[in-house]
N, C-alpha and C positions, 0 to 999 in steps of 0.2 A: 701708653700714658705722654701724653704732649706736653712739652715744658721749655720757657724758655732755656736756652744754653747759659743767661745770663743767670735764670734765678738756682738758690741755691737748694741743699737737698731739703733741709732743715725748715724751708718754709712752704715744702710740694707734699713731704712723706705725712705719711697720719699717722700720729703718734698714738689712736685709740685701736689698738689691733687685737684683736677678737684671739682668743692661747684657754689654753686650762695647765693644770697644775697635774705632774703625775702623779697625783696622789686625789683626786677632783674622782671622782662616784663613774666605772661603768654608760653610768644609765643615765649619768648628769650632762656627760661627753654628748651621749646620743642625743637626749633633748634638743642641747643648743645645735647642733646641726641639723637637725630637724625646723626648728621654729624661726633660725636666720638664714635655713636653704642657703647655709655652709654647702663646699666637695670635700672639702675637710678643713679639717680648723691644729693648729699647735698645741706640741705639748712644750712646757719647760717645767723644769726643776725650781727651786725653792728662789736657785741663783741667778734666776729668769734666761739660762741656756736651755737652747736650743735640744730638747733629747727626741724627736721624730713627730707622725702625725696619726691620726687619726683620719680617715677618711669615710664619706657618705658610706661607702657599702660597709667596713668595716660599724658603722651606726646600729647599721641594718638589720647586724649579724648578730649584735650588741642586744635592742628593743627582741627580737625574734626570742632571743633567749632568755630574757627575761620575761617575755610574755609568756614561755610556754611554763616556766617556772609558776610564774604566778594561778598561774590556769589550772597545775599539775598541786598547785599548794588549795588552790581552792576548793580545791575537786578533792581534797583531806587523798590526794597520793603523792604529794611528798617525800615523807621518808618511805616505801612503797619506790618511786624514781632512785634515792641511794642506796637502798638497800642490793635493789636488782643492780646496778653500777659497780657494788663490792661486791657481788657474788659473782655477776659477767665479770670482771676482773680477774676475780677468784680461780675461774676454769682456762682465764687466756695467760696471764705470768704467775698461778698458784707453780708449787713445784709437784709434780709425779705421783704424789702418793696423793695431795690435796685435790690435786682433779676427779683420779679413779675415786675418793672416800665420796666426792660428789655422785660421780658417773654409773661406779657401784650396780649403784639399790639400786634404781631404773636400771640398766642393763640386765638382771637377773629377774626384775618384771615384766620386761618383754621376751629374758628367756620362757619363764614361768606360761606368756603367755602366747608365744608362737608351739612351747610342749602341748600346750589346754587346742591353741586351733585345731592342730593335726590332731587328736584328741576328738573335736568333732564330726573335725570332718571321716575318720574311718566310723561312727557309727553309721552313716545309712553311706550310703553306695549310690551313688549318682543314679540321677535318672536323665535319662532323655525326652525333652521335654519342649515345652512354650516356651519363645524368647518371650513372651509376658511375664513368668515366675522369673525369671534374670533381670526383664525389665523393674517390673517391681522390689524387688530383695534392692537389685544398685539403689536407686531412687531413697528404701526406707534407709538406707544402710548409709547412704549420705545426707540423710534427717538425724542422724544416728552422731555419726562424722561431727558434725557441722555445731550440730546441743554442742556435744564434748569436746571439741575446738574450742569450747570460748569456756566450758564450765570448769572442764578441768585444771588450767591455770590461774582460773580465780578463785579455785578450793584450796590446790598446793601457797595461794600467796596468800591465801586466812591465818596457814596453817603455818607460815614463816617455813615453808618448806621452797629452791630454787628450782621455778618454774621454766627457768632457761632448759635444767637439764633433763627433767624430769617430767612436763608434758605429752614432749611427743614420744616416750615409749609407750608411755598409759595408755592416749589415744588411739594408737596403733593396734595395740592389744585387744583394746575395746570394742573396736571399730571390725579386727577381723574377725576375732570370737562374733560378738554381734553378724555381722555380715552372713555367717556359717549357715548359723542358727534362724536369721532372717531366711536364708537362699533354703535349707533345708526341708523349717519350718510349712513356706508355702509350697514345696512342689508332691511333700508324702501329702497336704490336705489338697492341691487340685489336681495333681495325674496319680494319685496315693491308687488310685481303683487297676491303674499299670503298674504296682509292685507284685 
């Protein structure tokens, strides 16, 4: 800014300062920054004391957060997002017994699934054979794992059960058992004459 050294500040200053109050909604502040193409906007209190500033980057984070909230709300997932946050906080910040109360049932499911998988493996004795059977069983097992990878968390959420704590053990158990059944079925079917 260039001015004559004899000019008074009051004659050259801009007295229309764009600012927001500490009580201004964050989404409104972000819109002001966006609409006026500003890099930052000062934040003042009721007495017009400077309290800080909101940068363009801060505003973009605010808009992204608000947009995400709106999308969750329109999709009917807003309450789910809050529930999941609460459950996750319990797993992170909860007491030892709170964490165990969430995790223990799923650990038991995993244990039962592992024992069941072992029993299924003992029913059939492995038959040496073609790699085609292994490839087919892997393909089918991956398809099942992908399907249940979506369905299990979805169903747990519908029954208001913590999907973060329960989905992995259940999916792993189903995948292990179904993978062995598929493998042994294919080996028995295609190579049964060798048994």
